C-alpha positions in Angstrom: -13.8 -81.7 12.0 -14.4 -79.8 8.8 -17.4 -78.1 7.3 -19.0 -74.7 6.9 -18.3 -72.1 9.6 -21.0 -71.8 12.2 -23.3 -68.7 12.4 -21.5 -67.6 15.6 -18.1 -67.7 13.8 -19.3 -65.6 10.9 -20.9 -63.1 13.2 -17.7 -62.8 15.2 -15.6 -62.3 12.0 -17.9 -59.6 10.7 -17.7 -57.7 14.0 -13.9 -57.9 13.8 -13.8 -56.5 10.3 -16.3 -53.8 11.1 -14.2 -52.7 14.1 -11.1 -52.5 11.9 -12.9 -50.4 9.4 -14.2 -48.0 12.0 -10.8 -47.6 13.6 -9.2 -46.9 10.2 -11.8 -44.3 9.4 -11.3 -42.6 12.8 -7.6 -42.4 12.2 -8.1 -40.8 8.8 -10.4 -38.2 10.3 -7.9 -37.4 13.1 -5.0 -37.1 10.7 -6.8 -35.2 7.9 -5.8 -31.5 7.8 -8.8 -29.3 8.5 -9.9 -26.7 5.9 -9.5 -24.0 8.6 -5.9 -25.0 9.4 -5.1 -25.2 5.7 -6.5 -21.8 5.0 -4.5 -20.3 7.9 -1.3 -21.6 6.6 -1.7 -19.6 3.4 -1.2 -15.8 3.6 -4.4 -13.9 2.6 -4.8 -10.2 1.7 -8.1 -10.2 3.7 -8.5 -8.7 7.1 -6.1 -5.8 6.6 -6.5 -2.6 8.4 -3.3 -0.8 9.3 -2.4 2.7 10.5 1.3 3.4 10.1 2.6 6.6 11.7 5.8 8.0 10.3 6.9 10.3 13.1 10.2 11.1 11.4 11.4 11.0 7.9 13.5 12.6 5.1 12.4 14.0 1.8 15.0 14.7 -1.0 14.2 16.6 -4.2 16.3 16.7 -7.4 17.2 19.1 -9.0 14.9 21.2 -6.7 11.7 23.2 -6.7 11.1 26.9 -7.0 8.0 29.1 -6.9 5.7 29.2 -9.9 7.0 31.6 -12.5 10.6 31.3 -11.5 13.0 34.1 -10.4 16.5 35.0 -11.8 18.0 33.0 -8.9 15.6 30.0 -8.9 14.4 28.3 -12.1 12.2 25.2 -12.1 13.1 22.1 -14.1 10.6 20.5 -16.4 10.6 17.4 -14.2 11.9 16.6 -10.7 12.4 13.5 -8.7 11.6 13.0 -5.0 12.7 10.4 -2.5 10.8 10.0 0.8 11.8 7.5 3.5 11.0 7.0 7.1 13.4 7.2 10.0 10.9 6.3 12.7 7.6 4.5 11.9 5.2 2.4 13.9 2.1 0.5 12.9 -1.1 -0.8 14.6 -3.9 -2.9 13.4 -4.1 -6.1 11.4 -2.1 -7.0 8.3 -3.3 -9.9 6.1 -5.0 -11.6 9.0 -2.1 -11.1 11.4 -2.6 -8.8 14.4 0.3 -6.4 14.8 1.8 -5.9 18.2 1.4 -2.4 19.6 4.0 -0.1 18.1 5.2 -2.6 15.5 8.1 -1.1 13.5 7.5 -0.3 9.9 9.3 1.3 7.0 8.2 3.5 4.1 10.5 4.1 1.2 9.3 5.6 -2.1 10.8 7.4 -5.1 8.7 9.4 -7.6 8.7 11.7 -10.6 7.3 15.2 -10.0 5.6 16.6 -13.2 3.6 19.8 -13.6 0.1 19.8 -12.2 -2.6 20.8 -14.6 -2.4 24.5 -15.3 1.3 24.9 -14.5 4.2 24.8 -16.9 6.6 23.0 -14.4 6.5 21.3 -11.1 7.0 23.9 -8.4 7.0 24.6 -4.6 3.2 25.1 -4.6 2.0 22.0 -6.4 3.2 19.0 -8.4 1.8 15.9 -10.1 3.8 13.2 -8.3 3.7 9.5 -9.1 6.0 6.7 -7.9 8.2 5.0 -10.5 11.0 2.3 -10.5 12.6 4.5 -13.3 13.2 7.4 -10.9 16.8 6.7 -10.2 18.2 10.1 -9.1 18.7 8.8 -5.6 19.8 5.3 -6.5 17.7 2.2 -7.2 14.2 2.8 -6.0 12.7 0.7 -3.3 9.0 1.7 -3.5 7.9 -0.6 -0.7 6.3 -0.6 2.7 7.6 -3.0 5.4 5.1 -3.9 8.1 5.0 -6.8 10.4 8.3 -8.0 9.1 6.8 -8.3 5.5 7.8 -6.0 2.6 5.3 -5.2 -0.1 5.7 -3.2 -3.3 3.6 0.0 -3.6 2.5 2.6 -6.1 1.2 6.0 -5.1 0.3 9.2 -6.9 -1.3 12.6 -6.4 -2.2 15.1 -9.2 -2.0 18.2 -6.9 -0.4 19.3 -3.7 -1.3 22.1 -1.2 2.0 23.7 -0.4 3.7 21.5 2.2 0.8 19.0 2.5 0.5 16.0 0.2 -2.1 13.2 0.2 -1.4 10.4 -2.2 -3.6 7.3 -3.0 -2.5 4.0 -4.5 -2.1 0.3 -3.8 0.0 -2.2 -2.0 0.9 -5.6 -3.5 -0.6 -8.7 -1.8 1.2 -12.0 -0.8 1.1 -13.3 -4.4 2.4 -10.3 -6.2 1.0 -7.1 -7.8 -2.1 -8.4 -9.4 -5.3 -8.8 -7.5 -7.2 -11.7 -9.0 -10.3 -10.9 -6.8 -10.4 -7.3 -8.0 -9.3 -7.2 -11.6 -9.6 -3.4 -11.8 -7.0 -3.0 -9.0 -3.3 -3.7 -9.5 -2.7 -4.5 -5.8 -4.5 -6.3 -3.0 -4.6 -3.3 -0.6 -5.7 0.3 -0.8 -3.2 2.9 0.3 -3.7 6.5 1.5 -0.5 8.4 2.5 -0.8 12.0 4.0 2.5 13.8 4.6 3.7 17.2 5.9 7.0 18.5 4.5 9.1 21.0 6.3 12.4 22.6 5.4 15.4 21.5 7.5 16.0 23.7 10.6 19.6 24.0 9.5 18.5 25.4 6.1 17.3 29.0 6.7 14.8 30.8 4.4 14.0 32.0 1.9 13.4 28.7 0.0 11.9 28.5 -3.5 12.9 32.1 -4.2 16.6 32.6 -4.0 17.4 28.9 -4.2 15.5 25.7 -4.9 14.0 23.6 -2.3 16.0 20.3 -2.3 14.9 18.5 0.8 13.7 18.6 4.3 11.9 16.7 7.1 8.7 14.8 6.6 6.1 13.2 8.9 3.0 11.4 7.8 0.3 8.8 8.3 -0.4 5.8 6.0 -3.6 3.9 6.0 -3.6 0.3 4.5 -7.0 -1.4 4.0 -8.6 -4.0 1.8 -10.5 -3.1 -1.3 
């Protein structure tokens, strides 16, 4: 027998179609990537607060530093280069949203030019104007990077003055997308750096340094703070 579908048949068909539509929508919601999961998959410069302790390191200086004013046996150059690298380094805190395990290994490796501080004719054992540079090649190709949490990032640091064996430099560390920080156009990097170091002559190198011969290297310890801007 033919004819129009009954009211019950139409209602049943509508219920079936509605059920299929609801099931399809539910699957789409389940399979859709959440915004939180998507954001976690991308490295972010946010949530960075690291303290890296360099308990042992080496400093090399070329051609070498003398006291201000020079002596017949020790004459300052117009410009020196310095290479500082860690032998033992451990970091704590959080780097780009990833919590570091206690005592996470780190590495600091920087090369810089040493120019005269304001008021001095040359760099010397008392004070220098020091700034990292990829063109400072006296010790080979510069690294100028910090490695923390298994990730290596380019750095730039500088300080206009130094107090004898103490140095505190400020600068920046590149983020996951390179040197430029799109959120902070006035900063070249995504992270702020503060590095404080103590330089000591090698125990195998007896005094006097800087007077009868130039200071060309020694041991170094220090603390680096890495934070967000």
